[in-house]
KEVO-612820 format. One record per residue: residue in one letter; x, y, z of N, C-alpha, C in turn. Coordinates in Angstrom, 3 decimals. Last residue first. Example, Ala and Ser with C-alpha at 12.3 -4.5 7.8 and 13.67 -1.06 7.14 Angstrom:
<recs>
rec resn S | n.xx 12.850 | n.yy -2.250 | n.zz 7.080 | ca.xx 13.670 | ca.yy -1.060 | ca.zz 7.140 | c.xx 12.900 | c.yy 0.030 | c.zz 7.870 .
rec resn A | n.xx 13.190 | n.yy -5.690 | n.zz 7.800 | ca.xx 12.300 | ca.yy -4.500 | ca.zz 7.800 | c.xx 13.200 | c.yy -3.300 | c.zz 7.800 .
</recs>
This chain:
<recs>
rec resn L | n.xx -90.613 | n.yy -182.099 | n.zz -103.858 | ca.xx -89.881 | ca.yy -181.740 | ca.zz -105.110 | c.xx -90.669 | c.yy -182.203 | c.zz -106.315 .
rec resn L | n.xx -91.144 | n.yy -181.116 | n.zz -100.605 | ca.xx -91.785 | ca.yy -181.618 | ca.zz -101.818 | c.xx -90.994 | c.yy -181.210 | c.zz -103.041 .
rec resn V | n.xx -89.976 | n.yy -182.089 | n.zz -97.562 | ca.xx -89.686 | ca.yy -181.270 | ca.zz -98.710 | c.xx -90.300 | c.yy -181.944 | c.zz -99.929 .
rec resn C | n.xx -90.605 | n.yy -182.056 | n.zz -94.153 | ca.xx -90.983 | ca.yy -182.611 | ca.zz -95.423 | c.xx -90.653 | c.yy -181.675 | c.zz -96.556 .
rec resn V | n.xx -88.738 | n.yy -182.633 | n.zz -91.264 | ca.xx -89.152 | ca.yy -181.632 | ca.zz -92.259 | c.xx -89.439 | c.yy -182.357 | c.zz -93.549 .
rec resn K | n.xx -87.678 | n.yy -184.297 | n.zz -89.365 | ca.xx -89.116 | ca.yy -184.270 | ca.zz -89.464 | c.xx -89.639 | c.yy -183.277 | c.zz -90.497 .
rec resn S | n.xx -84.989 | n.yy -183.942 | n.zz -89.344 | ca.xx -85.456 | ca.yy -185.261 | ca.zz -89.646 | c.xx -86.981 | c.yy -185.325 | c.zz -89.766 .
rec resn L | n.xx -84.561 | n.yy -181.298 | n.zz -88.551 | ca.xx -84.478 | ca.yy -181.604 | ca.zz -89.948 | c.xx -84.974 | c.yy -183.019 | c.zz -90.309 .
rec resn N | n.xx -86.203 | n.yy -179.387 | n.zz -86.474 | ca.xx -85.778 | ca.yy -180.806 | ca.zz -86.484 | c.xx -85.726 | c.yy -181.229 | c.zz -87.923 .
rec resn I | n.xx -85.393 | n.yy -176.150 | n.zz -85.566 | ca.xx -85.968 | ca.yy -176.985 | ca.zz -86.624 | c.xx -85.328 | c.yy -178.359 | c.zz -86.593 .
rec resn D | n.xx -86.350 | n.yy -173.836 | n.zz -83.141 | ca.xx -85.383 | ca.yy -174.821 | ca.zz -83.530 | c.xx -86.057 | c.yy -175.744 | c.zz -84.547 .
rec resn I | n.xx -86.712 | n.yy -170.492 | n.zz -82.008 | ca.xx -87.204 | ca.yy -171.616 | ca.zz -82.737 | c.xx -86.036 | c.yy -172.531 | c.zz -83.109 .
rec resn S | n.xx -87.948 | n.yy -168.037 | n.zz -79.550 | ca.xx -86.879 | ca.yy -168.703 | ca.zz -80.295 | c.xx -87.465 | c.yy -169.906 | c.zz -81.013 .
rec resn T | n.xx -90.244 | n.yy -166.925 | n.zz -78.663 | ca.xx -89.075 | ca.yy -166.084 | ca.zz -78.591 | c.xx -87.858 | c.yy -166.760 | c.zz -79.260 .
rec resn I | n.xx -93.708 | n.yy -166.860 | n.zz -79.142 | ca.xx -92.450 | ca.yy -167.553 | ca.zz -79.451 | c.xx -91.255 | c.yy -166.564 | c.zz -79.392 .
rec resn G | n.xx -95.267 | n.yy -165.185 | n.zz -76.366 | ca.xx -95.296 | ca.yy -165.897 | ca.zz -77.654 | c.xx -94.007 | c.yy -166.610 | c.zz -77.895 .
rec resn P | n.xx -97.319 | n.yy -163.600 | n.zz -73.969 | ca.xx -96.129 | ca.yy -164.361 | ca.zz -74.314 | c.xx -96.287 | c.yy -165.113 | c.zz -75.619 .
rec resn K | n.xx -98.745 | n.yy -160.497 | n.zz -74.341 | ca.xx -99.027 | ca.yy -161.897 | ca.zz -74.380 | c.xx -97.697 | c.yy -162.639 | c.zz -74.721 .
rec resn N | n.xx -97.616 | n.yy -157.926 | n.zz -74.143 | ca.xx -98.733 | ca.yy -158.198 | ca.zz -73.340 | c.xx -99.163 | c.yy -159.681 | c.zz -73.318 .
rec resn T | n.xx -95.386 | n.yy -158.009 | n.zz -75.806 | ca.xx -95.174 | ca.yy -157.675 | ca.zz -74.397 | c.xx -96.377 | c.yy -158.008 | c.zz -73.555 .
rec resn K | n.xx -95.009 | n.yy -160.857 | n.zz -77.909 | ca.xx -95.558 | ca.yy -159.564 | ca.zz -77.668 | c.xx -95.397 | c.yy -159.254 | c.zz -76.175 .
rec resn H | n.xx -93.307 | n.yy -162.953 | n.zz -80.216 | ca.xx -93.464 | ca.yy -162.515 | ca.zz -78.817 | c.xx -94.011 | c.yy -161.072 | c.zz -78.736 .
rec resn L | n.xx -95.224 | n.yy -163.794 | n.zz -83.133 | ca.xx -93.969 | ca.yy -163.463 | ca.zz -82.432 | c.xx -94.330 | c.yy -162.956 | c.zz -81.049 .
rec resn P | n.xx -97.682 | n.yy -166.381 | n.zz -83.550 | ca.xx -97.277 | ca.yy -164.959 | ca.zz -83.494 | c.xx -95.921 | c.yy -164.782 | c.zz -82.785 .
rec resn H | n.xx -97.789 | n.yy -169.019 | n.zz -85.757 | ca.xx -97.529 | ca.yy -168.671 | ca.zz -84.341 | c.xx -97.028 | c.yy -167.214 | c.zz -84.328 .
rec resn S | n.xx -99.566 | n.yy -171.391 | n.zz -87.598 | ca.xx -99.067 | ca.yy -170.002 | ca.zz -87.520 | c.xx -98.914 | c.yy -169.633 | c.zz -86.038 .
rec resn S | n.xx -99.427 | n.yy -174.335 | n.zz -89.628 | ca.xx -99.730 | ca.yy -173.614 | ca.zz -88.401 | c.xx -99.145 | c.yy -172.261 | c.zz -88.481 .
rec resn L | n.xx -99.285 | n.yy -175.218 | n.zz -92.254 | ca.xx -99.695 | ca.yy -176.148 | ca.zz -91.225 | c.xx -100.152 | c.yy -175.428 | c.zz -89.968 .
rec resn Q | n.xx -99.993 | n.yy -174.136 | n.zz -95.455 | ca.xx -99.600 | ca.yy -173.671 | ca.zz -94.135 | c.xx -100.121 | c.yy -174.678 | c.zz -93.108 .
rec resn T | n.xx -98.833 | n.yy -175.936 | n.zz -98.311 | ca.xx -99.934 | ca.yy -175.452 | ca.zz -97.437 | c.xx -99.311 | c.yy -175.039 | c.zz -96.095 .
rec resn Y | n.xx -97.774 | n.yy -176.165 | n.zz -101.680 | ca.xx -97.475 | ca.yy -176.049 | ca.zz -100.267 | c.xx -98.632 | c.yy -175.486 | c.zz -99.514 .
rec resn R | n.xx -98.308 | n.yy -176.014 | n.zz -104.326 | ca.xx -98.974 | ca.yy -177.113 | ca.zz -103.578 | c.xx -98.675 | c.yy -177.035 | c.zz -102.049 .
rec resn E | n.xx -96.664 | n.yy -174.084 | n.zz -105.340 | ca.xx -98.130 | ca.yy -173.784 | ca.zz -105.265 | c.xx -98.861 | c.yy -174.834 | c.zz -104.490 .
rec resn L | n.xx -94.231 | n.yy -175.320 | n.zz -105.455 | ca.xx -94.427 | ca.yy -174.319 | ca.zz -104.429 | c.xx -95.921 | c.yy -174.023 | c.zz -104.272 .
rec resn A | n.xx -94.643 | n.yy -176.912 | n.zz -107.730 | ca.xx -94.395 | ca.yy -177.564 | ca.zz -106.413 | c.xx -94.697 | c.yy -176.564 | c.zz -105.291 .
rec resn D | n.xx -94.799 | n.yy -174.982 | n.zz -109.699 | ca.xx -95.989 | ca.yy -175.792 | ca.zz -109.439 | c.xx -95.848 | c.yy -176.570 | c.zz -108.101 .
rec resn I | n.xx -92.212 | n.yy -173.857 | n.zz -109.650 | ca.xx -93.347 | ca.yy -173.076 | ca.zz -109.201 | c.xx -94.551 | c.yy -173.941 | c.zz -108.856 .
rec resn P | n.xx -89.671 | n.yy -176.107 | n.zz -108.438 | ca.xx -90.424 | ca.yy -175.509 | ca.zz -109.497 | c.xx -91.648 | c.yy -174.794 | c.zz -108.917 .
rec resn A | n.xx -86.857 | n.yy -175.565 | n.zz -106.406 | ca.xx -88.160 | ca.yy -176.132 | ca.zz -106.490 | c.xx -88.942 | c.yy -175.406 | c.zz -107.621 .
rec resn L | n.xx -83.569 | n.yy -175.980 | n.zz -107.611 | ca.xx -84.594 | ca.yy -175.025 | ca.zz -107.144 | c.xx -85.982 | c.yy -175.649 | c.zz -107.380 .
rec resn T | n.xx -81.737 | n.yy -177.480 | n.zz -108.889 | ca.xx -82.251 | ca.yy -178.011 | ca.zz -107.629 | c.xx -83.312 | c.yy -177.137 | c.zz -107.033 .
rec resn P | n.xx -80.657 | n.yy -176.047 | n.zz -111.053 | ca.xx -81.697 | ca.yy -177.094 | ca.zz -111.277 | c.xx -82.316 | c.yy -177.667 | c.zz -110.029 .
rec resn P | n.xx -80.550 | n.yy -172.453 | n.zz -110.588 | ca.xx -80.010 | ca.yy -173.832 | ca.zz -110.268 | c.xx -81.109 | c.yy -174.882 | c.zz -110.523 .
rec resn I | n.xx -80.525 | n.yy -170.103 | n.zz -113.114 | ca.xx -81.350 | ca.yy -170.723 | ca.zz -112.048 | c.xx -80.853 | c.yy -172.135 | c.zz -111.819 .
rec resn Q | n.xx -77.640 | n.yy -168.043 | n.zz -113.531 | ca.xx -78.499 | ca.yy -169.144 | ca.zz -114.007 | c.xx -79.272 | c.yy -169.730 | c.zz -112.827 .
rec resn R | n.xx -77.238 | n.yy -164.521 | n.zz -113.540 | ca.xx -77.120 | ca.yy -165.796 | ca.zz -112.881 | c.xx -78.093 | c.yy -166.812 | c.zz -113.496 .
rec resn K | n.xx -77.658 | n.yy -162.014 | n.zz -114.589 | ca.xx -76.903 | ca.yy -162.922 | ca.zz -115.421 | c.xx -76.814 | c.yy -164.331 | c.zz -114.790 .
rec resn K | n.xx -78.970 | n.yy -160.606 | n.zz -112.579 | ca.xx -79.727 | ca.yy -160.861 | ca.zz -113.845 | c.xx -78.977 | c.yy -161.838 | c.zz -114.723 .
rec resn R | n.xx -76.932 | n.yy -160.294 | n.zz -110.709 | ca.xx -78.049 | ca.yy -161.197 | ca.zz -110.453 | c.xx -78.787 | c.yy -161.542 | c.zz -111.693 .
rec resn Q | n.xx -75.291 | n.yy -158.380 | n.zz -111.936 | ca.xx -74.783 | ca.yy -159.704 | ca.zz -111.721 | c.xx -75.912 | c.yy -160.736 | c.zz -111.449 .
rec resn Q | n.xx -77.005 | n.yy -156.144 | n.zz -111.856 | ca.xx -76.604 | ca.yy -156.679 | ca.zz -113.139 | c.xx -76.015 | c.yy -158.072 | c.zz -113.007 .
rec resn S | n.xx -77.195 | n.yy -155.771 | n.zz -109.105 | ca.xx -78.377 | ca.yy -156.141 | ca.zz -109.845 | c.xx -77.983 | c.yy -156.714 | c.zz -111.232 .
rec resn L | n.xx -74.577 | n.yy -155.021 | n.zz -108.416 | ca.xx -75.093 | ca.yy -156.306 | ca.zz -107.971 | c.xx -76.302 | c.yy -156.749 | c.zz -108.726 .
rec resn A | n.xx -74.511 | n.yy -152.482 | n.zz -109.698 | ca.xx -73.536 | ca.yy -153.494 | ca.zz -110.052 | c.xx -74.059 | c.yy -154.910 | c.zz -109.637 .
rec resn A | n.xx -76.578 | n.yy -151.124 | n.zz -108.279 | ca.xx -76.607 | ca.yy -151.302 | ca.zz -109.771 | c.xx -75.685 | c.yy -152.398 | c.zz -110.248 .
rec resn N | n.xx -75.592 | n.yy -151.189 | n.zz -105.670 | ca.xx -76.872 | ca.yy -151.836 | ca.zz -105.987 | c.xx -76.975 | c.yy -152.102 | c.zz -107.494 .
rec resn C | n.xx -73.314 | n.yy -149.567 | n.zz -105.962 | ca.xx -73.177 | ca.yy -150.966 | ca.zz -105.549 | c.xx -74.437 | c.yy -151.765 | c.zz -105.877 .
rec resn E | n.xx -74.544 | n.yy -147.119 | n.zz -106.529 | ca.xx -73.645 | ca.yy -147.773 | ca.zz -107.509 | c.xx -73.458 | c.yy -149.250 | c.zz -107.205 .
rec resn T | n.xx -75.937 | n.yy -146.701 | n.zz -104.122 | ca.xx -76.649 | ca.yy -146.764 | ca.zz -105.372 | c.xx -75.837 | c.yy -147.491 | c.zz -106.442 .
rec resn L | n.xx -73.815 | n.yy -146.543 | n.zz -102.280 | ca.xx -74.833 | ca.yy -147.589 | ca.zz -102.161 | c.xx -75.621 | c.yy -147.802 | c.zz -103.481 .
rec resn E | n.xx -72.553 | n.yy -144.220 | n.zz -103.195 | ca.xx -71.798 | ca.yy -145.488 | ca.zz -103.146 | c.xx -72.847 | c.yy -146.672 | c.zz -103.079 .
rec resn T | n.xx -74.565 | n.yy -142.326 | n.zz -102.800 | ca.xx -74.087 | ca.yy -142.561 | ca.zz -104.175 | c.xx -73.375 | c.yy -143.939 | c.zz -104.190 .
rec resn I | n.xx -74.819 | n.yy -142.464 | n.zz -100.030 | ca.xx -75.969 | ca.yy -142.794 | ca.zz -100.862 | c.xx -75.513 | c.yy -143.111 | c.zz -102.286 .
rec resn I | n.xx -72.267 | n.yy -141.552 | n.zz -99.326 | ca.xx -72.693 | ca.yy -142.885 | ca.zz -98.952 | c.xx -73.840 | c.yy -143.332 | c.zz -99.825 .
rec resn S | n.xx -72.455 | n.yy -138.930 | n.zz -100.245 | ca.xx -71.420 | ca.yy -139.749 | ca.zz -100.764 | c.xx -71.722 | c.yy -141.240 | c.zz -100.482 .
rec resn E | n.xx -74.557 | n.yy -137.816 | n.zz -98.693 | ca.xx -74.763 | ca.yy -137.999 | ca.zz -100.101 | c.xx -73.702 | c.yy -138.947 | c.zz -100.711 .
rec resn S | n.xx -74.880 | n.yy -139.666 | n.zz -95.509 | ca.xx -74.352 | ca.yy -138.565 | ca.zz -96.336 | c.xx -74.652 | c.yy -138.878 | c.zz -97.843 .
rec resn V | n.xx -77.514 | n.yy -140.368 | n.zz -93.356 | ca.xx -76.578 | ca.yy -140.937 | ca.zz -94.440 | c.xx -76.209 | c.yy -139.795 | c.zz -95.298 .
rec resn G | n.xx -77.586 | n.yy -138.483 | n.zz -90.341 | ca.xx -78.138 | ca.yy -139.372 | ca.zz -91.309 | c.xx -77.072 | c.yy -139.859 | c.zz -92.278 .
rec resn P | n.xx -78.380 | n.yy -135.515 | n.zz -88.537 | ca.xx -77.635 | ca.yy -136.747 | ca.zz -88.671 | c.xx -78.335 | c.yy -137.627 | c.zz -89.708 .
rec resn R | n.xx -78.367 | n.yy -132.219 | n.zz -89.900 | ca.xx -79.184 | ca.yy -133.395 | ca.zz -89.382 | c.xx -78.340 | c.yy -134.600 | c.zz -89.582 .
rec resn T | n.xx -77.696 | n.yy -128.896 | n.zz -89.134 | ca.xx -77.228 | ca.yy -130.138 | ca.zz -89.707 | c.xx -78.059 | c.yy -131.233 | c.zz -89.066 .
rec resn R | n.xx -79.237 | n.yy -125.914 | n.zz -90.086 | ca.xx -79.148 | ca.yy -126.967 | ca.zz -89.020 | c.xx -78.739 | c.yy -128.247 | c.zz -89.678 .
rec resn K | n.xx -77.520 | n.yy -123.143 | n.zz -91.338 | ca.xx -78.415 | ca.yy -124.309 | ca.zz -91.552 | c.xx -78.169 | c.yy -125.288 | c.zz -90.431 .
rec resn S | n.xx -77.471 | n.yy -119.850 | n.zz -89.870 | ca.xx -76.802 | ca.yy -121.081 | ca.zz -90.360 | c.xx -77.796 | c.yy -122.226 | c.zz -90.472 .
rec resn G | n.xx -78.814 | n.yy -117.755 | n.zz -88.708 | ca.xx -78.785 | ca.yy -117.796 | ca.zz -90.173 | c.xx -78.074 | c.yy -119.059 | c.zz -90.718 .
rec resn P | n.xx -76.711 | n.yy -117.645 | n.zz -85.812 | ca.xx -77.964 | ca.yy -117.257 | ca.zz -86.476 | c.xx -77.747 | c.yy -117.320 | c.zz -87.979 .
rec resn G | n.xx -74.762 | n.yy -120.710 | n.zz -85.283 | ca.xx -74.984 | ca.yy -119.291 | ca.zz -85.236 | c.xx -76.300 | c.yy -118.910 | c.zz -85.915 .
rec resn M | n.xx -73.972 | n.yy -123.336 | n.zz -83.320 | ca.xx -74.773 | ca.yy -122.987 | ca.zz -84.480 | c.xx -75.139 | c.yy -121.510 | c.zz -84.300 .
</recs>
């Protein structure tokens, strides 16, 4: 780098930003046209959900949950 020259910074180039913006616009238009599936839980059912417990993620000063497994035979689904 010589005197008076601009310092280049690593990052996402303008061409990549343009490509991502165009892709986002195209995908957003497709999402707006999608039909809501009939199997999706209605809002009133979701409002009745309650939190049973809360467990913090692993921290360096206190051990916590580092992995999880779900037993599908014990999961309750309200429809």
